[in-house]
N, C-alpha and C positions, 0 to 999 in steps of 0.2 A: 504494500500500500504506500502511495506516495505521500510525502510531507507537503501539505498545502501551506500557503502563506497569505496573510492579510495585512491590512494597514489601518491604524488609527489615523483618521484624517487630521491634517494640520488645520490651523485657523479656527475651527469650530470649538476648540477648548484651548485655553491659553494659560494653564498653570505654569508658574515659573520653574517647576521641576523639569519640564520637557519642551516648552515652546521655544522656537527660535526667534531672534529679534525681528526678522523680516515679517513675521506673522502679525505683528501689532498693527501694521498698516494694510494688511491684506483683506480680501473680501470675497464675494461670490464668484468672481471670475477666476480667482486663484483656486478656490475649491473645485470649480468645474475642471480646470486644467489638470489638477492632481487626480481627480476621480477618473477622468477620461484616460489618463496615462496608465493608471492602475488597472483599469478595465482592459486596455489593450495588452498590458504586460502579463495578464493571466492571474491577477490577484484574486484570491478566493472571496474576499469581502472588503468592504469599506466600513469603518466603524465610527460611530458618533456617540459622545457622552451625554449625560443627563444631569443637569442641576437647574433648579427653578430660580433660586435667588441665593446670593452669597453674602453672609454677614460681614460687617466691617472688620471684625477681628481676624477674618481669614482672607480678606480681599487682597492684601498685599502679596500673599503667597499664591493663592488660587486664582487671582484675578476675577473679574466679574464677566468675562467673555465665555459664555457657555451657550452655544446655539441649541435650539430645541432639536432633539434627535429625529422626531417624526417629520418635522418640516424640512430638516436638512437632508435626510435620506430620501424623502419624496422628491425634493428638488433634484437630487443627483440621480434618482432612478430614471428620470426622463432623459438624462444625458449619457447613460451607460446601457450596456446590453447584457452582459454576462455576470459581472461581479455581484455577489450577494450583499445584503444591507443589514448590518449588525448594530444593534443598540448595545453599547459597551460602556456602562450598563444602564438599563432603565431602572430607576428607583420606583418600582411599581407600587410600593407601599404608600407613596404620596398621593395616589389616585385610586378611585373606585375601579374595580376590574372591568366594569361595563364601559367606563370611559377609556381606559387603556385599550380594551378590545376594539372599540370603535375606531380608534386612531390607527392601531397596528394592523387590524384586518383590512382597513382601507389601503394602507401602505402596501401590504402584501398583494392585494387585488390590483392596484395600479401598477405595481412593478412586475406583474406576471409570476408571482410566487418566489420572490427573492429574499424575503425577510428571514433573518435569524434574530429571535428575541433574546437578547442577553439581559439578565436581571440581577440585581444586587440589593443589599439591605440599606445602603446609604449611610452617611456618617455625620451630616451637618444638622445638629440639633435645632438651630433656629429655623431652618428650612421646614422641618417637620412641624414645629410649633406654629409658624405663620400660616401653614396650610391646614391646621387642625388635625394633623396626623400624629400617631402615637410613636414617639421616638424610642421610648423605653422598651416597647414590645414589638419593635420593627421586624425582628426575626420571625416571630410568630405570625405577624401580618403578612410578611413575604411568603411564608410557607403556604398560608391559605390562599394568598393572591395567585400563586402558581397554579394551585388546584382550580381556582375559579377561571383563570385564563386558559387552562386546558379546555374547559367547557366552552368558554366564549370565543375561542379561536378555532374551535372544531367545525364540523360541517353543518351543525344544527342551526337553523334560522332562529329558533326560539331556545337558546341555551338555558340550562337549569343548573343551579348550584345552591346547596343548602349547607352552610357552615356556621361556625360560631360568630364570625364577624360579618359575613356577607350572605344574604339569602335572597334569591330571585328566581323567578320562572315566569313564563308567559310574556316575555318581552323580546320582541324580534329585532334582529340586527342584520341588515344587509348594507353593502355587499359582504359576502363571506370571503375569507382568505382564498387565494388561488390554490394554495397547498392544502392537501388533505390533513397534514399535521405540521404545524409551524414548529421548527426546532426551538427548544428553550435551553439556552446555555446559562449556567449559574456562575456568577462571579464571586470571588473572595477566597481567602486562604485560611480562615479560622477553622477550628474543628466543626463548628456549626455549619459553615459554608460548605465544607467538604462533604458533610453528611447530606446537606440539602442537594448538592450537585449529584451525589451518588444516587439518592433515593427519588428525587423529583425531576432531575434534569436529563437532557439529551447530550449535554456536554459540560465541560468545566473551563472557566476562564480564570486562571490564577491571577493574583494581585502582584505581579512582578516578582514572583518567587526566585531567589537565587537558584542556580542550576543544582547545587548540591542538595537542596531540599525537595526538588521535584520527584525523584524516584520514590521516596517514602510516601509522599502525598498521593501520587498516582496509585501506588500499591494499596493505600488505605481506601481510596475510592473503589477500586476493583473488589477489594475484600467486602466492603459494605454492600455492593451490588450483588455479589455472589451470595452473601449471607441472607439477603432479602429475596433471593431468587429472581432478580431482575435481569432479563436478557435483552438483546437487541443492540443496535449500534450506539456508541457513545464516543463523543469527540473530545479528546484531551488537548488542551491548549497550553501555550507558553508564550511569554513575552521576551523576545531576544534583547540583548544589549544593543545600543545604537550601532548602526552600520554605516560604512562608507565604502562604496565600490571603487577600487582604484587607489592610487596614491594621492592623498589630500595635500594641497599646497597651503594648508592652514591648520590651526590647532583644533582637532575634532574631539579632544578630550581623551583621557587615558582609558576610559571604559569602552570606548568605541572599537568595534571589530572592523578593521579595514584591510585593504590590500587587494590581492588578486581574487578573481572569481572563485578559484579553487579553495583559497584560504577561507573565504566567507562561507562557501558551501560546506566545507569540512566542519566549521564551527556549528552550522545549523543541523548538519546530519547527526551530530551528537544528541540533539533533542529527539530525533526519531528513534535512536537507539534506546532512549529512556521510555519510549512508549507514547511520545507526543505525536498527535495527528496534524495539528495546525499550529503554526508559529506566527505571532504578530511581530512585524518588523517596523523599525523606524530608522530613517536616514538623517544624518546630520546635513544641514544645508544652510546657505547664506541668502538664498533667494528662491522664488518659485521655480525659476528655470533650472536652477541646480537640483532642486528636489525632483522635478520631472525627469531630468537627465539621469539621476540616480535610480529612479523607478524603472526607466527604460533599460538602463544598463543591467539592473538586477534581473529583469525579465529575460533579456537576451543572453546574458552570460552566466548568471548564477543559477537561475531556476532549472535549466537543463541538467545541472550537476546534482540536484537534490534527488533523493531516492524515489 
């Protein structure tokens, strides 16, 4: 089985942890150029984050630039043909499942069945409080939200769910998703997130785990699924170190994996050996054009060397 590769989009989220300086002045045309390049280069997915509002205490580090994932992915769906559209991750506990289902079912319908719904618990207390959501019990809310979303993103026009937090039936929603089953990938690396991914998800999105921690966590997910008797496909993810294809003429940082296509491919093949199915890559860049060039080079030179 081959190792697929996806990308978290630039511009749409601008945390100081990973945003490049050029992104501050970027906008829709830059997003389009990057998305189209990734689509041409065979990227498995484009990913977009989810935050509704950032409190002042976190704004200097996180910034307040967080595009809405549904609007962003729908915008890019019309400009791409093959690449899938991933929410990485949707904080679904902030919204009623019927509302999330309406948005994401429409996105899947409009894109011809390209949605992957990535979900996570969230971490910004003020965001929950402002929206009237339960921050302390967000894990339990997420667990039931996944169950409710399974129903509301299924084939039934009148989905039904009866739980502790949400109870509904006899309410119709169309359009239905184009996919018979929308994949749900669960984000996070805490013990609770691993269990949630194993027992409720179709895939796992780790939270930037170092390579040395991945094998044990992958083994734990597999053991939990086996003990619960859960079968069927499951997509294990990883987030690679920053990449730079070729020899950079500038300081790309000591953690960046750079150099020849073979050197980068060898670094990524190590993930496949751990049991990873898809790896999210990020490229260092000083401009949109440099990023587009990196994406193209990766698709032409590195991708053919992956297993």
